A tleap script that builds the chain and sets N, CA, C and O, in Angstrom:
source leaprc.protein.ff14SB
mol = sequence {
  NMET SER ARG THR THR THR THR GLY THR ALA
  PRO GLN THR GLY LYS ALA PRO ASN SER PRO
  ALA GLN ASN GLN SER THR VAL PRO GLN GLU
  LYS VAL ALA SER ARG ALA TYR GLN LYS TRP
  LEU GLN GLY GLY CYS LYS HIE GLY CYS ASP
  GLN GLN HIE TRP TYR GLU ALA GLU GLN GLU
  ILE ARG SER GLU MET ALA ARG ALA ALA GLY
  GLN LYS CARG
}
set mol.1.N position { 34.293 92.497 157.186 }
set mol.1.CA position { 34.014 91.186 157.694 }
set mol.1.C position { 32.929 90.552 156.826 }
set mol.1.O position { 31.936 91.192 156.479 }
set mol.2.N position { 33.135 89.306 156.490 }
set mol.2.CA position { 32.197 88.580 155.645 }
set mol.2.C position { 31.221 87.781 156.495 }
set mol.2.O position { 31.582 87.236 157.538 }
set mol.3.N position { 30.003 87.723 156.039 }
set mol.3.CA position { 28.982 86.971 156.762 }
set mol.3.C position { 28.508 85.830 155.863 }
set mol.3.O position { 28.143 86.056 154.709 }
set mol.4.N position { 28.515 84.638 156.378 }
set mol.4.CA position { 28.086 83.483 155.619 }
set mol.4.C position { 26.778 82.969 156.191 }
set mol.4.O position { 26.627 82.818 157.404 }
set mol.5.N position { 25.835 82.703 155.299 }
set mol.5.CA position { 24.570 82.128 155.736 }
set mol.5.C position { 24.355 80.812 155.004 }
set mol.5.O position { 24.867 80.604 153.904 }
set mol.6.N position { 23.608 79.953 155.616 }
set mol.6.CA position { 23.273 78.696 154.959 }
set mol.6.C position { 21.771 78.618 154.794 }
set mol.6.O position { 21.013 79.140 155.612 }
set mol.7.N position { 21.356 77.973 153.747 }
set mol.7.CA position { 19.932 77.829 153.492 }
set mol.7.C position { 19.470 76.412 153.743 }
set mol.7.O position { 18.310 76.090 153.487 }
set mol.8.N position { 20.345 75.558 154.237 }
set mol.8.CA position { 19.956 74.181 154.503 }
set mol.8.C position { 20.334 73.287 153.337 }
set mol.8.O position { 20.993 73.714 152.389 }
set mol.9.N position { 19.906 72.045 153.428 }
set mol.9.CA position { 20.223 71.091 152.379 }
set mol.9.C position { 18.946 70.463 151.858 }
set mol.9.O position { 17.898 70.491 152.504 }
set mol.10.N position { 19.067 69.907 150.693 }
set mol.10.CA position { 17.918 69.244 150.075 }
set mol.10.C position { 17.655 67.933 150.791 }
set mol.10.O position { 18.590 67.290 151.267 }
set mol.11.N position { 16.402 67.530 150.875 }
set mol.11.CA position { 16.097 66.250 151.495 }
set mol.11.C position { 16.710 65.108 150.692 }
set mol.11.O position { 16.724 65.155 149.462 }
set mol.12.N position { 17.202 64.114 151.353 }
set mol.12.CA position { 17.818 62.972 150.701 }
set mol.12.C position { 16.775 61.889 150.476 }
set mol.12.O position { 16.000 61.565 151.376 }
set mol.13.N position { 16.762 61.336 149.278 }
set mol.13.CA position { 15.780 60.308 148.960 }
set mol.13.C position { 16.356 58.910 149.087 }
set mol.13.O position { 15.605 57.939 149.174 }
set mol.14.N position { 17.687 58.791 149.101 }
set mol.14.CA position { 18.313 57.483 149.177 }
set mol.14.C position { 18.361 56.778 147.830 }
set mol.14.O position { 18.778 55.622 147.759 }
set mol.15.N position { 17.947 57.440 146.772 }
set mol.15.CA position { 17.954 56.854 145.438 }
set mol.15.C position { 19.026 57.524 144.597 }
set mol.15.O position { 19.308 58.711 144.755 }
set mol.16.N position { 19.606 56.760 143.721 }
set mol.16.CA position { 20.587 57.314 142.802 }
set mol.16.C position { 19.898 58.292 141.863 }
set mol.16.O position { 18.726 58.103 141.539 }
set mol.17.N position { 20.604 59.348 141.412 }
set mol.17.CA position { 19.984 60.361 140.570 }
set mol.17.C position { 19.316 59.805 139.315 }
set mol.17.O position { 18.308 60.357 138.873 }
set mol.18.N position { 19.836 58.749 138.738 }
set mol.18.CA position { 19.262 58.211 137.515 }
set mol.18.C position { 18.589 56.863 137.734 }
set mol.18.O position { 18.554 56.032 136.826 }
set mol.19.N position { 18.061 56.643 138.915 }
set mol.19.CA position { 17.431 55.362 139.206 }
set mol.19.C position { 16.129 55.231 138.426 }
set mol.19.O position { 15.467 56.233 138.158 }
set mol.20.N position { 15.755 54.015 138.062 }
set mol.20.CA position { 14.524 53.814 137.299 }
set mol.20.C position { 13.268 54.212 138.065 }
set mol.20.O position { 12.225 54.446 137.454 }
set mol.21.N position { 13.349 54.292 139.390 }
set mol.21.CA position { 12.185 54.635 140.196 }
set mol.21.C position { 11.770 56.087 140.017 }
set mol.21.O position { 10.634 56.449 140.324 }
set mol.22.N position { 12.671 56.918 139.526 }
set mol.22.CA position { 12.339 58.320 139.316 }
set mol.22.C position { 11.595 58.491 138.004 }
set mol.22.O position { 11.632 57.618 137.137 }
set mol.23.N position { 10.916 59.627 137.867 }
set mol.23.CA position { 10.262 59.934 136.600 }
set mol.23.C position { 11.304 59.986 135.500 }
set mol.23.O position { 12.495 60.157 135.763 }
set mol.24.N position { 10.850 59.840 134.281 }
set mol.24.CA position { 11.774 59.802 133.158 }
set mol.24.C position { 12.501 61.122 132.963 }
set mol.24.O position { 13.650 61.131 132.523 }
set mol.25.N position { 11.860 62.227 133.280 }
set mol.25.CA position { 12.515 63.519 133.112 }
set mol.25.C position { 13.229 63.914 134.396 }
set mol.25.O position { 12.671 63.813 135.489 }
set mol.26.N position { 14.454 64.360 134.251 }
set mol.26.CA position { 15.239 64.796 135.396 }
set mol.26.C position { 14.925 66.252 135.675 }
set mol.26.O position { 14.947 67.089 134.772 }
set mol.27.N position { 14.636 66.545 136.920 }
set mol.27.CA position { 14.298 67.900 137.322 }
set mol.27.C position { 15.574 68.598 137.786 }
set mol.27.O position { 16.272 68.079 138.657 }
set mol.28.N position { 15.891 69.764 137.221 }
set mol.28.CA position { 17.080 70.500 137.660 }
set mol.28.C position { 16.971 70.872 139.146 }
set mol.28.O position { 16.059 71.598 139.541 }
set mol.29.N position { 17.885 70.381 139.948 }
set mol.29.CA position { 17.850 70.601 141.392 }
set mol.29.C position { 17.936 72.071 141.763 }
set mol.29.O position { 17.382 72.489 142.780 }
set mol.30.N position { 18.634 72.867 140.941 }
set mol.30.CA position { 18.734 74.297 141.223 }
set mol.30.C position { 17.363 74.956 141.148 }
set mol.30.O position { 17.037 75.822 141.960 }
set mol.31.N position { 16.561 74.541 140.165 }
set mol.31.CA position { 15.222 75.096 140.014 }
set mol.31.C position { 14.332 74.684 141.183 }
set mol.31.O position { 13.558 75.487 141.703 }
set mol.32.N position { 14.454 73.419 141.587 }
set mol.32.CA position { 13.652 72.928 142.703 }
set mol.32.C position { 14.023 73.685 143.971 }
set mol.32.O position { 13.149 74.110 144.727 }
set mol.33.N position { 15.321 73.851 144.200 }
set mol.33.CA position { 15.777 74.555 145.400 }
set mol.33.C position { 15.267 75.988 145.418 }
set mol.33.O position { 14.824 76.479 146.456 }
set mol.34.N position { 15.328 76.654 144.280 }
set mol.34.CA position { 14.864 78.032 144.196 }
set mol.34.C position { 13.359 78.124 144.450 }
set mol.34.O position { 12.898 78.994 145.190 }
set mol.35.N position { 12.599 77.219 143.829 }
set mol.35.CA position { 11.141 77.223 144.007 }
set mol.35.C position { 10.777 76.896 145.458 }
set mol.35.O position { 9.886 77.523 146.031 }
set mol.36.N position { 11.459 75.919 146.048 }
set mol.36.CA position { 11.184 75.549 147.444 }
set mol.36.C position { 11.507 76.709 148.377 }
set mol.36.O position { 10.795 76.939 149.355 }
set mol.37.N position { 12.569 77.434 148.081 }
set mol.37.CA position { 12.940 78.595 148.890 }
set mol.37.C position { 11.862 79.674 148.799 }
set mol.37.O position { 11.505 80.289 149.804 }
set mol.38.N position { 11.349 79.898 147.597 }
set mol.38.CA position { 10.276 80.883 147.424 }
set mol.38.C position { 9.031 80.473 148.207 }
set mol.38.O position { 8.364 81.315 148.810 }
set mol.39.N position { 8.724 79.184 148.194 }
set mol.39.CA position { 7.583 78.691 148.968 }
set mol.39.C position { 7.806 78.923 150.459 }
set mol.39.O position { 6.878 79.283 151.183 }
set mol.40.N position { 9.030 78.718 150.908 }
set mol.40.CA position { 9.365 78.933 152.318 }
set mol.40.C position { 9.172 80.402 152.688 }
set mol.40.O position { 8.619 80.719 153.741 }
set mol.41.N position { 9.635 81.296 151.806 }
set mol.41.CA position { 9.463 82.725 152.055 }
set mol.41.C position { 7.988 83.101 152.074 }
set mol.41.O position { 7.541 83.831 152.959 }
set mol.42.N position { 7.238 82.605 151.105 }
set mol.42.CA position { 5.809 82.918 151.024 }
set mol.42.C position { 5.037 82.356 152.210 }
set mol.42.O position { 3.995 82.889 152.590 }
set mol.43.N position { 5.549 81.287 152.786 }
set mol.43.CA position { 4.896 80.660 153.931 }
set mol.43.C position { 5.286 81.286 155.260 }
set mol.43.O position { 4.939 80.759 156.317 }
set mol.44.N position { 5.995 82.392 155.222 }
set mol.44.CA position { 6.369 83.089 156.448 }
set mol.44.C position { 7.644 82.595 157.092 }
set mol.44.O position { 7.876 82.843 158.275 }
set mol.45.N position { 8.481 81.896 156.330 }
set mol.45.CA position { 9.782 81.411 156.803 }
set mol.45.C position { 9.655 80.469 158.001 }
set mol.45.O position { 10.511 80.460 158.885 }
set mol.46.N position { 8.594 79.690 158.022 }
set mol.46.CA position { 8.393 78.738 159.117 }
set mol.46.C position { 9.293 77.529 158.921 }
set mol.46.O position { 9.419 77.003 157.815 }
set mol.47.N position { 9.904 77.103 159.990 }
set mol.47.CA position { 10.778 75.932 159.940 }
set mol.47.C position { 9.950 74.663 160.083 }
set mol.47.O position { 8.867 74.666 160.668 }
set mol.48.N position { 10.485 73.585 159.538 }
set mol.48.CA position { 9.823 72.299 159.655 }
set mol.48.C position { 9.000 71.914 158.440 }
set mol.48.O position { 8.402 70.839 158.415 }
set mol.49.N position { 8.960 72.769 157.437 }
set mol.49.CA position { 8.169 72.491 156.228 }
set mol.49.C position { 9.055 72.265 155.015 }
set mol.49.O position { 8.560 72.243 153.888 }
set mol.50.N position { 10.350 72.099 155.221 }
set mol.50.CA position { 11.279 72.030 154.105 }
set mol.50.C position { 10.990 70.868 153.162 }
set mol.50.O position { 11.051 71.043 151.945 }
set mol.51.N position { 10.684 69.710 153.682 }
set mol.51.CA position { 10.422 68.568 152.808 }
set mol.51.C position { 9.142 68.765 152.001 }
set mol.51.O position { 9.084 68.406 150.825 }
set mol.52.N position { 8.132 69.328 152.625 }
set mol.52.CA position { 6.879 69.594 151.913 }
set mol.52.C position { 7.094 70.617 150.809 }
set mol.52.O position { 6.580 70.449 149.703 }
set mol.53.N position { 7.847 71.678 151.094 }
set mol.53.CA position { 8.143 72.695 150.079 }
set mol.53.C position { 8.931 72.081 148.922 }
set mol.53.O position { 8.660 72.366 147.756 }
set mol.54.N position { 9.904 71.239 149.256 }
set mol.54.CA position { 10.731 70.607 148.234 }
set mol.54.C position { 9.873 69.718 147.338 }
set mol.54.O position { 9.977 69.772 146.112 }
set mol.55.N position { 9.024 68.897 147.960 }
set mol.55.CA position { 8.166 67.993 147.210 }
set mol.55.C position { 7.225 68.765 146.287 }
set mol.55.O position { 7.085 68.423 145.112 }
set mol.56.N position { 6.588 69.794 146.812 }
set mol.56.CA position { 5.666 70.597 146.010 }
set mol.56.C position { 6.391 71.267 144.843 }
set mol.56.O position { 5.898 71.273 143.715 }
set mol.57.N position { 7.559 71.827 145.126 }
set mol.57.CA position { 8.334 72.498 144.082 }
set mol.57.C position { 8.725 71.510 142.984 }
set mol.57.O position { 8.620 71.818 141.797 }
set mol.58.N position { 9.175 70.328 143.386 }
set mol.58.CA position { 9.583 69.312 142.426 }
set mol.58.C position { 8.400 68.876 141.556 }
set mol.58.O position { 8.546 68.732 140.342 }
set mol.59.N position { 7.251 68.670 142.160 }
set mol.59.CA position { 6.067 68.262 141.408 }
set mol.59.C position { 5.618 69.357 140.435 }
set mol.59.O position { 5.251 69.070 139.295 }
set mol.60.N position { 5.650 70.605 140.891 }
set mol.60.CA position { 5.264 71.717 140.018 }
set mol.60.C position { 6.173 71.806 138.801 }
set mol.60.O position { 5.707 71.986 137.677 }
set mol.61.N position { 7.469 71.679 139.035 }
set mol.61.CA position { 8.431 71.790 137.939 }
set mol.61.C position { 8.301 70.598 136.994 }
set mol.61.O position { 8.400 70.765 135.778 }
set mol.62.N position { 8.080 69.397 137.534 }
set mol.62.CA position { 7.843 68.229 136.680 }
set mol.62.C position { 6.629 68.461 135.773 }
set mol.62.O position { 6.669 68.162 134.580 }
set mol.63.N position { 5.563 68.993 136.350 }
set mol.63.CA position { 4.351 69.268 135.570 }
set mol.63.C position { 4.626 70.287 134.475 }
set mol.63.O position { 4.186 70.120 133.337 }
set mol.64.N position { 5.358 71.345 134.820 }
set mol.64.CA position { 5.688 72.380 133.843 }
set mol.64.C position { 6.538 71.815 132.709 }
set mol.64.O position { 6.333 72.149 131.542 }
set mol.65.N position { 7.499 70.951 133.064 }
set mol.65.CA position { 8.365 70.344 132.055 }
set mol.65.C position { 7.558 69.413 131.146 }
set mol.65.O position { 7.779 69.389 129.935 }
set mol.66.N position { 6.631 68.651 131.717 }
set mol.66.CA position { 5.800 67.744 130.932 }
set mol.66.C position { 4.900 68.529 129.992 }
set mol.66.O position { 4.724 68.150 128.834 }
set mol.67.N position { 4.325 69.629 130.490 }
set mol.67.CA position { 3.474 70.475 129.672 }
set mol.67.C position { 4.270 71.060 128.504 }
set mol.67.O position { 3.798 71.078 127.367 }
set mol.68.N position { 5.469 71.530 128.792 }
set mol.68.CA position { 6.310 72.123 127.759 }
set mol.68.C position { 6.713 71.064 126.722 }
set mol.68.O position { 6.760 71.357 125.527 }
set mol.69.N position { 7.000 69.852 127.170 }
set mol.69.CA position { 7.358 68.775 126.250 }
set mol.69.C position { 6.165 68.398 125.378 }
set mol.69.O position { 6.335 68.075 124.202 }
set mol.70.N position { 4.975 68.435 125.937 }
set mol.70.CA position { 3.763 68.132 125.193 }
set mol.70.C position { 3.467 69.162 124.129 }
set mol.70.O position { 2.935 68.823 123.071 }
set mol.71.N position { 3.799 70.403 124.386 }
set mol.71.CA position { 3.544 71.487 123.428 }
set mol.71.C position { 4.513 71.420 122.249 }
set mol.71.O position { 4.191 71.890 121.158 }
set mol.72.N position { 5.689 70.842 122.457 }
set mol.72.CA position { 6.696 70.750 121.404 }
set mol.72.C position { 6.345 69.681 120.387 }
set mol.72.O position { 6.834 69.714 119.258 }
set mol.73.N position { 5.498 68.727 120.776 }
set mol.73.CA position { 5.182 67.603 119.886 }
set mol.73.C position { 4.236 67.987 118.805 }
set mol.73.O position { 3.874 67.151 117.976 }
savepdb mol mol.pdb
quit
């Protein structure tokens, strides 16, 4: 017998993926989801913090990408 679990969905921003309102660099959603999940695990798997975890993960990855782009120049 197979068991299926769900991890939830990403928060919706209501903006198109390539809208000008977003930062110039696109953050890979898979990386954000993975980082947010790790934050959820580290936080004791408490429910109700998904948007905060997602936001923090996205900001961290944006910073890392900007730092890496700066080092290449």
